[in-house]
C-alpha positions as CSV (number, residue, x, y, z in Angstrom):
1,M,-25.5,3.3,9.9
2,V,-23.4,6.4,9.9
3,F,-20.9,7.5,7.4
4,R,-18.5,10.5,8.2
5,R,-17.2,12.8,5.5
6,P,-13.6,11.9,4.6
7,Y,-12.1,14.8,6.2
8,A,-13.9,14.5,9.5
9,F,-12.7,10.9,9.5
10,L,-9.2,12.1,8.9
11,I,-9.4,14.3,11.8
12,K,-10.9,11.8,14.0
13,Y,-8.3,9.2,13.2
14,F,-5.4,11.4,12.5
15,R,-3.1,9.8,15.1
16,L,-4.1,6.3,14.1
17,I,-3.5,7.0,10.5
18,H,-0.2,8.2,11.2
19,I,0.8,5.3,13.6
20,I,-0.3,3.0,10.7
21,L,2.0,4.9,8.4
22,F,4.9,4.7,11.0
23,I,4.5,0.9,11.3
24,L,4.5,0.5,7.4
25,F,7.6,2.8,7.2
26,A,9.3,1.1,10.3
27,Y,8.9,-2.4,8.5
28,I,10.4,-1.0,5.2
29,T,13.3,0.8,7.1
30,F,14.1,-2.6,9.1
31,K,14.5,-4.6,5.5
32,A,16.5,-1.5,4.2
33,N,18.9,-1.8,7.0
34,S,19.0,-5.7,6.6
35,I,20.2,-5.1,3.3
36,L,22.9,-2.4,4.0
37,T,24.1,-4.9,6.8
38,F,24.5,-7.7,4.0
39,F,26.7,-5.4,1.7
40,K,28.6,-4.2,4.8
41,D,29.3,-8.1,5.8
42,Y,29.6,-8.8,2.2
43,I,32.7,-6.5,1.9
44,N,34.2,-7.4,5.4
45,Y,34.1,-11.2,4.5
46,K,35.2,-10.6,1.0
47,G,32.2,-12.4,-0.7
48,S,32.7,-15.6,1.5
49,M,29.2,-15.9,2.9
50,E,25.8,-17.2,2.1
51,I,23.6,-15.3,-0.1
52,I,19.8,-15.9,-0.5
53,S,18.1,-12.7,-2.1
54,S,14.6,-13.7,-0.5
55,D,15.9,-13.3,2.8
56,Y,16.4,-9.7,2.3
57,I,13.6,-8.4,0.0
58,N,10.2,-9.8,-0.1
59,V,6.7,-8.8,-1.6
60,W,5.5,-7.1,1.6
61,I,7.9,-4.3,1.2
62,F,6.1,-3.2,-2.2
63,I,2.7,-3.9,-0.8
64,F,3.5,-1.7,2.3
65,S,5.1,1.0,0.0
66,I,1.9,1.1,-2.3
67,L,-0.3,1.3,0.9
68,I,1.8,4.2,2.1
69,I,1.5,6.0,-1.2
70,G,-2.2,5.3,-1.4
71,I,-2.8,6.9,2.0
72,S,-0.5,9.7,1.3
73,I,-2.3,10.4,-1.9
74,I,-5.8,10.5,-0.1
75,I,-4.6,12.7,2.7
76,F,-2.8,15.0,0.3
77,F,-6.1,15.8,-1.7
78,L,-8.0,16.2,1.5
79,M,-5.5,18.7,2.8
80,R,-5.5,20.5,-0.6
81,Y,-9.4,20.7,-0.8
82,K,-9.5,22.3,2.7
83,K,-6.2,24.5,2.0
84,K,-4.1,22.7,4.8
85,P,-0.4,21.8,4.6
86,K,0.1,19.1,2.4
87,L,3.9,19.0,1.7
88,F,4.7,16.0,3.9
89,Y,2.4,13.6,2.0
90,V,4.0,14.6,-1.4
91,I,7.3,13.8,0.1
92,T,6.1,10.3,1.6
93,S,4.8,9.4,-1.9
94,I,8.0,10.5,-3.5
95,V,10.1,8.7,-1.0
96,S,8.1,5.5,-1.3
97,V,8.3,5.6,-5.1
98,I,12.2,6.1,-5.1
99,S,12.5,3.5,-2.3
100,M,10.7,0.8,-4.4
101,I,12.9,1.5,-7.4
102,L,16.0,1.2,-5.2
103,F,14.7,-2.0,-3.6
104,L,13.9,-3.7,-7.2
105,Y,17.6,-2.5,-8.2
106,L,19.2,-4.0,-5.1
107,Y,17.2,-7.4,-5.4
108,G,18.4,-7.7,-9.1
109,N,22.0,-7.3,-7.8
110,I,21.7,-9.5,-4.7
111,K,20.0,-12.2,-7.0
112,A,23.0,-11.9,-9.4
113,L,25.5,-12.3,-6.5
114,E,24.1,-15.7,-5.7
115,G,25.8,-17.2,-8.9
116,T,28.5,-14.7,-9.8
117,S,30.8,-12.3,-8.2
118,M,31.3,-8.5,-8.7
119,A,34.1,-6.0,-8.5
120,A,34.6,-4.3,-5.2
121,R,33.8,-1.0,-6.6
122,E,30.3,-2.2,-7.6
123,I,29.8,-3.7,-4.2
124,R,30.6,-0.4,-2.6
125,L,28.4,1.3,-4.9
126,L,25.6,-1.0,-3.8
127,R,26.4,-0.4,-0.2
128,D,26.1,3.1,-0.7
129,I,22.8,3.1,-2.6
130,S,21.7,0.8,0.3
131,R,22.8,3.6,3.0
132,F,21.1,6.1,1.1
133,N,17.9,4.1,1.0
134,Y,18.0,3.3,4.7
135,W,18.6,6.7,5.8
136,M,15.7,8.3,3.5
137,L,13.4,5.9,5.1
138,F,14.7,6.4,8.8
139,I,14.2,10.0,8.5
140,M,10.7,9.6,7.2
141,C,9.9,7.5,10.2
142,I,10.5,10.4,12.6
143,P,8.0,13.1,11.5
144,T,5.5,10.2,10.9
145,L,5.7,9.1,14.3
146,I,5.5,12.5,15.8
147,R,2.1,13.1,14.1
148,G,1.1,9.4,15.2
149,L,1.8,10.4,18.8
150,G,-0.2,13.5,18.5
151,F,2.8,15.8,18.6
152,D,4.5,16.9,21.9
153,I,2.1,19.6,23.3
154,K,4.8,21.8,24.6
155,K,7.5,21.3,22.0
156,F,5.3,20.9,18.8
157,N,2.4,23.1,19.8
158,F,-0.3,20.5,19.1
159,N,-3.1,22.7,20.0
160,K,-2.3,25.4,17.6
161,D,-2.0,22.7,15.0
162,L,-5.5,21.4,15.5
163,Q,-6.6,24.9,15.2
164,D,-4.8,25.4,12.0
165,L,-6.8,22.1,10.7
166,N,-9.8,24.4,11.0
167,L,-12.6,21.8,11.9
168,S,-16.0,23.1,10.8
169,K,-19.5,21.9,11.0
170,E,-19.4,20.9,7.4
171,D,-16.5,18.8,8.1
172,S,-18.3,16.7,10.8
173,E,-21.5,16.4,8.9
174,E,-22.8,12.8,8.9
175,I,-25.3,10.8,6.6
176,E,-27.9,8.8,8.3
177,I,-28.9,5.5,6.8
178,S,-31.7,3.9,8.5
179,T,-31.2,0.2,9.0
180,N,-34.3,-0.8,10.7
181,L,-35.2,-3.5,8.6
182,S,-38.7,-4.6,9.8
183,S,-40.2,-7.9,8.4
184,D,-42.7,-5.9,6.2
185,K,-40.7,-3.1,5.0
186,I,-37.4,-5.1,4.2
187,L,-37.5,-4.6,0.4
188,T,-38.4,-0.9,0.8
189,T,-35.5,-0.6,3.4
190,G,-33.0,-2.5,1.2
191,R,-33.8,-0.2,-2.0
192,R,-33.3,3.0,0.3
193,G,-29.8,1.4,1.6
194,I,-28.7,0.9,-1.8
195,R,-29.9,4.4,-3.0
196,E,-28.2,5.9,-0.2
197,L,-24.9,3.9,-0.9
198,K,-25.0,5.3,-4.4
199,Y,-25.4,8.8,-3.2
200,Y,-22.4,8.3,-0.8
201,Y,-20.1,6.8,-3.6
202,A,-21.4,9.8,-5.8
203,E,-20.2,12.1,-3.0
204,N,-16.8,10.6,-2.3
205,K,-16.1,9.0,-5.7
206,F,-13.0,10.3,-6.0
207,F,-11.5,9.1,-2.6
208,I,-13.3,5.7,-2.9
209,N,-11.7,5.2,-6.6
210,I,-8.2,5.9,-5.2
211,I,-8.7,3.3,-2.2
212,L,-10.0,0.7,-4.7
213,G,-7.4,1.5,-7.2
214,V,-4.6,1.0,-4.5
215,V,-6.1,-2.2,-3.5
216,A,-6.3,-3.3,-7.3
217,V,-2.5,-2.4,-7.7
218,I,-1.6,-4.5,-4.7
219,L,-3.6,-7.5,-6.2
220,I,-2.1,-7.2,-9.5
221,L,1.5,-6.7,-8.3
222,I,1.6,-9.4,-5.5
223,F,0.8,-12.4,-7.4
224,P,3.3,-11.7,-10.5
225,F,6.0,-10.6,-7.9
226,N,5.7,-13.7,-6.0
227,K,5.7,-16.1,-9.2
228,F,8.1,-14.2,-11.3
229,V,10.6,-12.5,-9.0
230,I,10.4,-14.0,-5.6
231,H,9.6,-17.4,-6.8
232,G,11.0,-17.1,-10.4
233,T,12.8,-19.8,-12.3
234,L,16.5,-20.0,-11.0
235,S,19.6,-20.9,-12.8
236,E,22.4,-23.5,-11.8
237,K,24.4,-22.1,-8.8
238,Q,21.5,-19.8,-7.7
239,M,20.3,-20.6,-4.1
240,L,16.8,-22.2,-3.5
241,S,15.7,-21.0,-0.2
242,T,12.6,-22.7,1.7
243,R,11.7,-22.7,5.5
244,Y,13.1,-25.9,5.7
245,F,16.5,-25.9,3.5
246,N,18.8,-24.3,1.4
247,F,19.6,-26.0,-2.0
248,K,21.8,-25.2,-4.9
249,V,22.5,-27.0,-8.1
250,I,26.3,-27.1,-8.7
251,D,26.2,-28.9,-12.0
252,S,24.1,-31.3,-14.0
253,Y,25.1,-33.9,-16.7
254,V,23.3,-36.1,-19.3
255,S,25.0,-39.5,-19.8
256,D,24.6,-42.8,-21.8
257,R,26.8,-44.5,-19.2
258,N,25.8,-47.9,-18.4
259,R,22.3,-47.5,-19.7
260,I,19.9,-50.7,-19.6
261,S,18.6,-50.3,-23.3
262,R,18.8,-48.0,-26.4
263,D,15.7,-46.3,-25.2
264,N,17.1,-44.6,-21.8
265,A,19.6,-42.2,-20.6
266,Y,20.4,-40.6,-17.4
267,V,20.5,-37.2,-16.0
268,I,22.7,-36.4,-13.1
269,V,22.1,-33.3,-10.9
270,K,24.7,-32.4,-8.5
271,F,23.9,-30.2,-5.6
272,S,24.7,-28.7,-2.3
273,T,22.3,-28.5,0.7
274,K,21.9,-27.6,4.2
275,G,19.0,-27.8,6.5
276,K,17.3,-25.2,8.5
277,I,15.6,-27.4,11.1
278,S,17.0,-30.4,12.7
279,K,16.2,-34.1,11.5
280,Y,14.8,-32.9,8.2
281,N,15.1,-35.2,5.1
282,F,14.1,-34.7,1.6
283,K,11.0,-36.4,0.0
284,L,12.6,-37.6,-3.2
285,D,9.2,-37.3,-5.3
286,N,9.2,-33.6,-4.5
287,F,12.3,-33.3,-6.9
288,V,10.8,-33.6,-10.2
289,L,12.8,-33.3,-13.5
290,K,10.7,-31.9,-16.2
291,S,11.6,-32.4,-20.2
292,K,9.3,-31.3,-22.8
293,D,7.0,-34.1,-22.5
294,N,7.7,-36.1,-19.4
295,D,8.4,-35.9,-15.7
296,Y,10.8,-38.1,-13.7
297,I,11.8,-38.5,-10.0
298,P,15.3,-39.6,-8.7
299,S,16.2,-43.2,-9.3
300,L,18.3,-44.7,-6.1
301,K,19.2,-47.9,-7.8
302,Y,21.3,-46.1,-10.6
303,Y,23.4,-44.0,-8.1
304,Y,26.4,-46.3,-8.1
305,Y,26.9,-45.8,-12.0
306,F,28.0,-42.2,-11.0
307,D,29.7,-42.6,-7.6
308,D,32.6,-40.8,-9.3
309,I,30.5,-37.5,-9.7
310,G,29.2,-37.5,-6.1
311,T,27.4,-39.3,-3.3
312,G,23.6,-40.2,-4.0
313,Y,21.2,-38.9,-1.8
314,K,19.3,-41.6,0.2
315,R,17.0,-39.7,2.5
316,E,19.8,-38.8,4.8
317,K,18.9,-36.2,7.5
318,L,20.4,-32.8,6.2
319,A,23.0,-31.3,8.4
320,T,22.2,-27.8,9.9
321,N,25.7,-26.6,10.6
322,K,27.5,-27.1,7.0
323,Y,26.7,-27.6,3.4
324,N,26.8,-31.2,2.4
325,E,27.2,-32.3,-1.6
326,Y,25.0,-35.1,-3.1
327,I,23.8,-36.1,-6.4
328,F,20.2,-37.0,-8.0
329,V,20.2,-39.4,-10.9
330,Y,17.1,-39.6,-13.2
331,N,16.3,-42.4,-15.7
332,I,14.9,-40.6,-18.6
333,N,13.7,-41.7,-22.2
334,S,16.5,-41.2,-24.7
335,E,14.2,-39.1,-26.8
336,D,14.3,-36.5,-24.0
337,K,18.1,-36.4,-24.1
338,N,18.3,-33.0,-26.0
339,S,15.4,-31.6,-24.1
340,K,15.4,-28.2,-22.0
341,F,15.2,-29.4,-18.3
342,T,13.9,-28.1,-15.3
343,L,14.3,-29.2,-11.9
344,N,10.9,-28.5,-10.0
345,Y,10.7,-28.6,-6.3
346,L,6.9,-29.3,-5.7
347,G,7.2,-28.0,-2.0
348,D,6.7,-24.5,-3.0
349,D,6.6,-24.7,-7.0
350,S,10.1,-23.5,-7.4
351,K,12.0,-24.1,-10.6
352,I,15.6,-24.4,-11.5
353,R,16.5,-24.4,-15.0
354,L,19.3,-26.8,-15.9
355,T,22.1,-26.7,-18.5
356,P,23.6,-30.2,-18.4
357,S,26.7,-31.1,-20.1
358,V,27.5,-34.6,-21.6
359,L,29.0,-37.0,-19.5
360,E,30.7,-39.9,-21.2
């Protein structure tokens, strides 16, 4: 098995590394452009458009940004160690950090627009921030792609740049680890391999720790971001978007109307929905109303008690060209009337916090 020193590895895969950086930057730039387009359309249509924050910002933006930062830091220290130009990698790290902050800020504002409106001046400011974010990332794509393509030999003098990198024998040194595992020497060879791996780690500890740190940060961030940001608890009038439908709670009510005994009451959830695929209908068991101690599913037989509120949903196929309004009715224990309710969609573990008003 052959391990090359980090700088020799960088030289050998210089173009490939920068092609990977370009792909990461290109994806983030594409998402930045979609956000800019969103705010332009929001201004043009005066806010009368569908808003789903998760369509514009997702966890991959932050994972790719962290990867760019990690790769740039590694290359920076390699270049500094060999006294080579390193400013570009400082800039890529700074740009990625700034971009992550702007994406988080824009995500929060798009999320807010799902349930409320903003002044025109604030929307224009968000559009300008989005434009800055887009052009900052777009500009970074250009030198990254140029390096990934190996530079234009005539225009960028690629040969001179390779000379500036000043490869030496030391940079190309290799460590040979024997992997000839004969049956009678397997334990000895195994110990030698472990020992050589320890030597390799000790020799390149700084760079290996950076790589492990980047991986750890990604793992630490990806699950909380998905759970608490992308799939965090929504409020009424915020849009729940899945791959099959969009769903928004318009209002919710708690009522004693026509109750069948003193021990029951009703929660009514009025919602607006539109399908994303043809011939799709809800599985009612997936829409669970949770109180402090109990779970409930919609009860179709009580819909007619509340037909003045809306049409009860009875597994109709969802329209894909418009939003329709329906209601769910939940038969609950009277002891839960004053509970804090959440409507849980089990399809992707989404939650909507309900604030029901009292209906006589």
